N, C-alpha and C positions, 0 to 999 in steps of 0.2 A: 519586486520581493527575494529574498534574501534567505535562501535557502526554503525552509514552510515559513515564514513570518517575513508580514508585511514592514514595511516600510514607510510613514508617511511622507512624500516630497510633496513644497509648496512652491507654486510656481508663480514667479513674479515677472511682469513683464513693462521695463522700461523704452518710451517713446520720446527722442529726441532730437533736433533739428539735425541734419548732415546727409550725408550721401544715402542713397536708400539703402542700407545693407540691413540683414539678421542674423544675429549672434545668438549664439544656443552655449552656454557657461553652465559647471557645476558636473564637469567628469561626465558629458553625454558620451554614447557610444556610435558608430554611425549609422543608425537606425533613427534614433533621437534626432542627429543633427541634420538628416534627411527630413524631418517633419518641416522645418521651415517649406519646402517647397511642397510639401499636402496641404500643409495649414493655409500657406496666400491662396493655392488653387481652391482648396474648399470655400475659404471666405468670398474668395469672387463669383464662384458657381451656387453660392447663397444668397446671392444678392445684396453682400454685406464690401465693405470696400477696406482692400487691404494698406495701411500708409504708407506711403512713400516716403519715408526717412529710417532714419537710422534707429533702428530696435535690437532692444537686450533684454535677452530673457535667462533668466535666471532661474537653475533646479536646486533649489535649499533643501537638507544641507549639500553642501557643495564638499564634503570632501567623501559623500558618497555614490560609488559608479551605477549612472541612471542606463539601463538597458530597455532596447525593443520597443515599439509606436506606440505605448499605452499614456502615452503623455500629449499626443495629439490635439484633443478633444481640449483640455486644459488650458493645451498653450494657444487654441483659438479663440478659448472665452477669454482668455486675458487680458489678449490682444482687441478685443471686442471692447471688454471694459474698457482696457488703457486708451482705447481710443475715442471712449466719449459713445460708440452706437450702441452700447445697453449698460444697465447701472442697475445693479442688485448687492443684495447681501451676500459675500460668498462665506463668511467665515463656521459655517456649519453645513457645507456642501462639499461632499468628494465628486469628480469628476474621473471620470473611467474611459478610453477610448482610441479604435485606431480611426484615419478620416482616410475616403476615401477621395477622390479628386473630385468628384462632384457633390462630396459636404456628406455621402451618406456616413455611417458609423458600423465600423465592424467590430467584430467580436473578437477580442483580447483573452490569454489565457491569464489564469487563476485569480479570477474574480471573486470565489469565496472568499479565501482566505484575508484581502484583499478590504473586504466588506467586512470580514470581521473584525477587524484592526479597525476600520474606521466606528465599530458602535465600541470598540473599547476605548475611543479617544473621543467618544462625545460627538461623533458626526450623523448629525440629525436626518439629512438628507444625500442620497446618492445615483449617480446622473450615470448611468451604464449603457450600454449597445442592449437594444430592444431583444438579440438574440441571445443574452446574457441576464435577461432581468429575471426566469426563472429560478437558476443558479445563486443570484445575488440573495433572493427573497427567504432561501434558506436559512441564514441569518436574521434572525429576528430580532426586532425593537429599532429599526432603521427603515423609514421612507423609503422606497425601491423607484426610480422612475425609470421607464426605456424610453432611452432614443432612439430613434432610425434617421434622424439627418441632422445637420447641423442647423442646415434654415430652419426645421421646427423646433429648438431649443430657442432658439436666436427670439422665436415669435414670441416662445411661451414667454420669457423674460419681459418683451414689450408688452405687454397680457392682450398679445393679440390671438392667441392660440392655448389651449390647453391640455397637459400631459397630464394623464390618469395616472396614478400610483399604484404600481403592479401590485395586483394580490393574487397570489397562488389560490389554485381552489382546496389547498391542505391535503390530498389525497396520496401524497409521498407517504407520508407520517404513518400513513396502518398498511402500507402497500409494502413494506419491507420483505423480503421473498425469499424464498429457499429454490440454491440449486437443485435442476428438476434435469438436468441435460441425459446422464446416465445412473437406473437404478441399478441398489444391489442385488436387486432379483433377477436382474438381468443377468446377473456373470455366475457360471455354476462352478459349483466344487468353491475350492479355496476358503471352505470353513473357520481355517484358524486365522488367517490373512483377515476375514469381514471381523471376527471377532477383536481381532489387535489392530485397527481400524480405528470399530468402534470404541475401545480406550483413547486411541491417539486424539478422537475427537473430542471426548470425553475431557480429557486434561490438557489440550493442545501439545503432544509430545510429537518431537521427531520421529519418523519413520524411513529405515533403507529397505529394501526388496530386493531378495537374489535371486535370480532364476533364468531358466533357460529362455530364450525368443519364442515368442506366441503362447507365453503362458498365463499373460490378464494383468502383467503389472502398470499397464497403461491404465485399462480400466477400475482396476481397484483404484488406482491412484486418485481418476478423473470420481466416482466414485465418491470417496471420503467428505469431497465439496459437497454432497447430498445429503451427509448425515452430521454437518454442524449446523447448531443454533443459527437463526435467523440474526442479521446483524441489529444490535440496540442501534438507538438514533444516532448515538453520541458516539459511535463506531463509525457506524455511516457516513455522520458528517466526514469525521478525520480521515475515512479514506476516500469523500469526494476534494478532501480539500490534495491531496497528494496528484487523484488524478488532474485536478482543474492546473495545479501549477504544468504538467506535461501537456494538455493539452487535448485531453482524451474523453472529454466530458462533452456528449452534444447537445443541444439546445431541446431534444423531443425528451432525454434521459437528464435532466440536472444531479438527480442524486443515485447515487451509485446502492441499489437498494442489495444484490445480492454481494455473500462476500468472493474475494478474487479468485481469481486460480490460475495462476501465469506457469506457462512450460515455455522458458525460454531454449531455443535448440542452443547443444552443445559448441556450437561454433561463436557463439556469443559472447561478448569482448569481455574484460574487466570491468569496464567505463558500462559497459551495455547491463552488465548482471547487479552490481554493487551501486551505480550512481557514476556521474562525474561531468568531465570535459572541461574546457577552462572556465565556463560558469558552471559550477558544481549542479547537475538535476538529477530528480529520482532514477534508480535503477530500477532494476526486476524486483532485487528482495524489499522495498516500499511501495512497488504497482501490488506485492503480495500482501502489505500487511492487513492484520485480519482475516486473511484466506490463506492459502496454500501456494507454496513454493513448490512446482514439479520439476527433479530434473533428471531425466531420462536420458541413462547414456553416463552416467552420474562421472566415472573416470576418464572420457574423454574430455573434461569439462579444462579448461586453460586451470594448470592447476596454482598459478598465484590467483585465478577468483576464485577457486574453491577453497583457498584457503584465506578467503577475505571475506567467509562468511561466518568465521570463527567467531569475531564480534560481537559481530548483530546477533546471533546465534544462543550468543549470551545476555548480549544487555539489551536485547529487542529492541535498540537504535545501532544508527551507523553511520561513522562521522567519517569526514570528506574532509581533507584536506590539502588546500592549495596555497601561493608565498601570499596572497591578501586575505588569508584566515581561513578558518575550519566552520563548516555545515554540518549541522545535525541532522539524518530524515530517521522517521518512525522505522522501524524494518520488524515489528513483533508478529511474526509468520509461523506457519508449521513445514517444517522443511517436510517432503517425502520425494526420496531417492530411491532410483532403480538402476539397476547394470544386472548386467552378465555375469557368471562366476568366472570365464574367459573369455579370451578373443573373439574365439570362435561360438559361444556362447552354451556348451554341453558340457562341461567339464561337472562329471560326476551324475551325466544324466542314466538314468538305466535303458534307454534305447539307442540312442545315437552316441557315436564313439567321439571321443573332446580327440582333436588332430593338436593341440596346441603342447608345446614341450613344457616340465616344469619349470623351467626358468622364465618362460612367455607369460605365464600364469603367474607366476611371482612377481614379475614385471608390474604384470596389468592392475594385478591386486591394489599392490603398495603405491600405486597413483593415489590413493588415498589416503591421507596421514593418520597415525596417530590420537594427536588430539584433536581432528574432525570430528573421526567415528567414536572418539569419547563423550561428543557433546549428543550424538545419535541415543534416543531410549530404546527405540524400538529393532527389533531384525527381524526378519522373515525371510524365510526359503520358501520363494513360491514354486513347487514343480511341475511338470507341465500337466493337463489335465486327460484323464482318460478318458476313451470311447464313452463308456459306459454313463459317467456324467456329467455328457457332452449331449445325449441325446435323452435325459431322465426329464419325462414333464415333468415331474414335482416342481411347486415353487419356493426359493429360498424367503427369506423375511425383507419384506418393502423396505427402505428407505425411510420411509417418513416413521417407521414403527421402531426403527433404532433411534432415527433422530430424539424421540421421543424420550428413552431410555436415557441419552445424552443428554439433551436439556435438562431431565432430572439432576443430573450429577452436575449439570451446570448451575443450573439455579441453588444447589447445596453449597457448592465453591462459592458463590453469589453472597450468601449466607455469612457462610465462613470468615470473607475475605473485606466483610461491609467496612471495616474500620481501615480499611489499606488501599494500595490502588493497585493491588493483584484482580486479574479478571478470572486466573485459570492457576491449574497446580503445578504447570511447566514454570509460570512465571516467580516460584517461591525460592527464594535466597536461602542461604543454611540458617540463618535466625529463626524463619521463618517453619524451615522443616523441624526444627529442633520443637515447634512451638506448636504444630499441626498434625505432624504424623508420631503420634503415638501408636509404639505397636506391642504387642501383649510377649509376655514370658518366652510362649513357644517360638513365636516369629522370629523375636531376639537370636533364640539359640541357632536357628535357621539363617540367619542375616549372618551371623560369625563365621559358620561354616562355609556358607557362599564366599566369604571374602576370603577367604583361607586357602579355596581350590580355586577359585575364579582370578584371585589376585587382582582385585577390583580397588583404582584409583579415588582419589576422596571426590571426584567430580562424577564417577560412577555409582559409588557407595549414594551419595545424594540422589542421583536421579534416578537410583533402583526405588529408593523409597518415596519420591513424588510421583513417580509410576504405581508404586501397591497405592498408595492416597486415593489416586484415580482410580483402579479397581475396586477398592472399597469403598470409593462414591456410588458407583454402578452399583453395588449393591448395597448402596444405601446404610452404612455402615462406618458408625464416630471412630470405631478403633481398626487398627489394621492389625487382622490376624494370618494367622499361616497359609492359611488358602489364596490371601491377596498380594502376599511376598513371594509365594510358592507362584503361581500367574506373571509378575514381573520379571521374578530372576529367569523365567524362559523365556523371556522376550530379551532378555540382553545378549550381546555379542558373545560366540564362543569361537567360531569361526569363519569367516569371510564367504564359505561353501558349505556350511551347515553339513 
């Protein structure tokens, strides 16, 4: 794996006379070098013979760094073929798997993108660990053979036993699900916030909620996941590839069926949030791809980590550069941030007195930079909930009903962007806005007035139009009118504590 992409590696083995020695070349890391000991024990314990000669294993291309235990199984097969213990045509076959000392084949990370690469390169058969067969079968057009142990695979090539091609029941294709952990009807009051979350879900817009502790910000953020439309199959495959690389796929659930909801703690490092490491891996923002990234206690996050959100929020991808090169991971997420108006949490609260000085409040609020705030579409004041609303027996709208309206708006956007790569309004560029955000004369006058009074930047101007386009979609209107623009304007930032 190189980032999100898999690279083909050809394993070559030469056995020549000389003192017994096994040398692995082709830029192997420590885990790959240790494969010689695992392979030797696995072959012997599977009934084969490990040649006591000089063995050279070449992993081509030689200039690509080889990492991890994925090469155990192909090295073992190449040794057995080179020593004449088995014979078969390997030109259309791909082997993946880590070997135990007893010869059993273990799970590895990144099966899904590897098998996808195999199909693109004309590979007809893939031999994978049995635990990974269901995940590999998500890629159509390739025959998947589950391997339990090296001895089983050797017997198969000798014609002594048969390994049946893995065939999933296909039920995963019809079982993409909605998140049902928290329903909007469970949240008392905060009707304006629920409406704003509906707009955010319909257009994929970023949200910042400001309010005192216990006002329901976390519940509202979690409820957003319940009103998002179900993942499309191609989106589910995208998300599953990311989780496969990071080893977060279970054999019982080979396909990610719900939109991700990631909620990292504010102590999360820059690499944990954005991705990185000596060999870059996806971070939380990529794990929330096609879903929700919830950052509670927003100002408490590391400043560098917050500022690094600016590029993925704009470009929908994150690029991580290292000395050996740059890798790009997808990061198309809805950001939901929550914060208190001050360190004690009660600045502007009508009931409890704030104990923070004006200097402390200003310093706290300025932890979030202007350019980052400019990339947030919806700003919400979340006040404390009154006793009367908490004990009110009336039920609010269920998430299912709201989700149906969101789905209709998304369907309208799908038809609008059928000839482009866009999936929702938040992804529009400036040229797309000129084409799709048509406003009437009265709305143009309102926007001109708002620009003069609120002093919008060009980015804020475009984001307001995208927001108004979403409100119009929820109203099933092709034209943005004054009502749609007025609602979009009320969601824009005025001051952080409202």
